[in-house]
Structure formats: structure tokens, C-alpha cells
C-alpha angles and dihedrals in degrees: 000000000000091000090056091052092047093049091049089052090050091052091047090053093047092050095044097046094050101037098083093050091044090056097049098092092047102047107027133048095198122148090230089065089066093047093054098041095128089059090048092050092052091045090051092051092047093046095049092046092049090047092051093047091048092054098041104037100047138050120260097264094049091045091053092049091047093050093045091048091049093051093046092049090047089055090055095050118085101210095221094145106034097177091056093047093048091047091052091047091052090049091051090050092048092050089049091051090048091053094044 
């Protein structure tokens, strides 16, 4: 039971920490988006992997709660240091995969 909650929290963190950077090429046309494209590529890979694992590894109710929690947490985060947020999201995803 506790392991399921912990893994859901790890997926929520991975989704939330990488979502803002994942969305940069689609919503903004800023020149800084081009300068930080390696961070955006890593964030995209982490976000899509976490999204796929959320949908495939959990039931529909838990997947919906995980996705909603990730989006809500992403709205609360400011994204001031994108490389740190993407690094933490990758660590959360790796810990999830290690526990899986």
C-alpha cells in the first residue's frame, strides 16, 4: 500500500518538474528556448516516459489522480532554474524505475 503511494508521488514529481520545460517549444517563441534546448530535450523524454508509465502501470483512477496532481504541482512551481528541475525529475523517474 505505502509503496503504491510512494511510487505515485514519484511519478507526480517527475511529471510536475518536467512539464513546464516540456511545454516551452509549444507555447513560447522565446530565444532562450533555443539556448536551453538540451534541457528541453531531456525534460521531454522524462515527461513522456513518466506519462507513459503513469498510464500503463496504474489503474484508471490512480492514473487520473497522478496526472491531475502532476499538472497542479507544475502550476505551483515557478521554473526559475530549469536544469535543476529537470535533473530532479529525472532522479524521481529513475527512483521510480528502481522501485518498480
